[in-house]
N, C-alpha and C positions, 0 to 999 in steps of 0.2 A: 392681543393686548398684553403688555409686559408690566411686571411689578418687580420692584427691588425690595427684598426682605433682608435687612441687615441685623444679624444677631451679634450683640456686643459681648466682648470678652477680651482676655489677654492671651497672647500666644505664649507657648512654653509649657513644659511638663509640670512645672511647679504650680501652675494656675489651673491645670486641666479640670480637676474635679471640685473647684471652689464655687462658692455662691455667686461670685461676681461674673462667672463664666456661663451663667444660665442661658444667655443668648446663643452661645455656641452649641450648648447641649440641646436646646430646642430645635435648632436647625439640623443637627445630626439626627435627631428623632424623626424630623420631617422627611429627610432623605431616606432613612431606613424603613419607615413604616407607612408612608403615605399612600403607597400603591400607585404613585404617579410614574410616568415614563420619562426617562432622561432623553435629552436632545443630543444629537451628534455623537452617539455611542458612549457618552460618559457614564461612569458607574458611581462616582462619588465626587467629593470636592477636589479641585485641582489648584495648585499654586498659581496665582496670577498677580497682577500689579495691586499692591496695597491689601492683599488678602487672599483667602481661599474661596473659590467660587464653584457653585454647582448650578446647573440650569435644568429646571424641571418643567414639564408640560402637564397641565391638569385642566380638564374641561375647557379646552381651547385657549387657556391662559398660559403665559410663560412666566415662570418665577425665577428670577436671578437671585440666588441665595448667596449672601456675602458674610464671611467671618473675617472682619478686618485684622490685618497683621500689624497695624500701626500702634498697638496698645490702646487701652481704653481712652486715655486722655486726648488722643488725636484721632478718634473715630470719624470725625467729620471729614477729614481728608479722604479717607477711603469711600465714605458714603457719597460725597460730592463727585469724586472721580467716576464712580460706577453709574451714578445718575446721568452724568454727561456722556459717558462712553456708550451707554445703552439707550440714551435719549428717553429717560423715564421722568415723567412729570411728578411734581411734589405730591399730588393726590394719589399716586401709586407707589409711594414709599411707605414701608412699615419697619419700624425699629423695635427689636425685641431686647428688653433689658431687665435687669434685676431691680427690685424695689424694696427698700427697708420698711416703708410705711404700710406694706400689705402683709397680712399673715402668710405663713409659708404655704405655697402652692396655689394661692389665689391669683387668678389672672384678671387683668383689667385692660380693656382696649379703650383708647381715647383718640380723638381726631386731632388734638393739639394739646398744648400744656407747657408748663414751665419745666425746667430741668430737675426740680426737686432736690437740688444739691448733688445730682449725679454728674460726674465729670465727663462721661461719654456723651450724654445728652447736651451738656453745656457746650462742648466743642462742636457738636453737630449744629446746634442753634446758632452758634457764632459763625461758622463757616457758611451755612445755608442762608443766614440772615433772617431766619424766621423760626417760630415755634409751631407753625401750622403744618404739621405732618403727623401721621398716625404713629402711635407707639403702643406696643403690647407689653405691659408691665407684669412681671412675674414676681409674686411675693416671696421674699426670702426670710421674712420675720425680722425681729429686732432683739434677739436674745443676747445682748451684750452689755457690759458695764460701761460706765462713764469713761470716755476717751478710748474705747476699744473698737470703735466702728470699723476702722481700716482692717484691723486684725480679723474681725468677724466676717467681713465680706470676702476677704482673701483666705478664709479657712475652709476646709472640706465640710461636706454635709455630714450631719450625725447619722447614726444607724437608722433611726426612725424616719428621718427625712429621705434618706437613701432608698428606703423601702417603698416610699410613696412617689418617688421622683419620676419613674417611667410613665406612670399613669398621668401625672400632672403635665409632663412634657408632651405626651400624646394629645392631651386636651389643648395645649397651646399650639401645637402644630396643626390640629384641626381648625383652630381659630384663624390661623394664617391662610389656609386654603379657602376658608369661608370668606375672609376679607377680600380675596381676589375674585371670588365667584359671585357672591351675593351682595358685597359692598360693606362699608363701614357700619352704617346704622343697624342693619339687620344682624350683623355679626356681634355688635355690642349687646343687642337684646338677647341673643342666644347664649353668649359665652361669659359676659361679665359677672363676676362673683360666683360662678359655678363651682 
């Protein structure tokens, strides 16, 4: 059974450690710490069409991990391509994204929902023609002044957040493996708001 896990972010060193790139950071954590085995001798992400891809095997499931290279606003192009390429149905797609509406480090899994003003989700919804896919939202807080939202999401983590980030990313990566092994409902019960 195959799953597509798309971690949203922007490519380029200037975006690497920003709040908007938490999707990339969570997938990097999953690759580094999950204890899963790689398929076909891979050891990390490899450059592929529309993104960097790693393939993990865990408890009989195959996880295709995608970090789109299309930039955030065109994430749907990469997600759609890899769903078609790997023949992955909508109910086995999970998108990992940042969320301003949640306090820092809070993770919330949902089976569907609106884009909430997030341009990456907006593009995925538009290209897939539906909002009915799972998303793992990672809270980045909302400590910004009026009109400063873009600057905030594209800014680096502060020292306090940085200190807590590894543990919160590990929690999110555990939720991804749980989604693939025990399903959406049980994972929501186990991980939401932890």
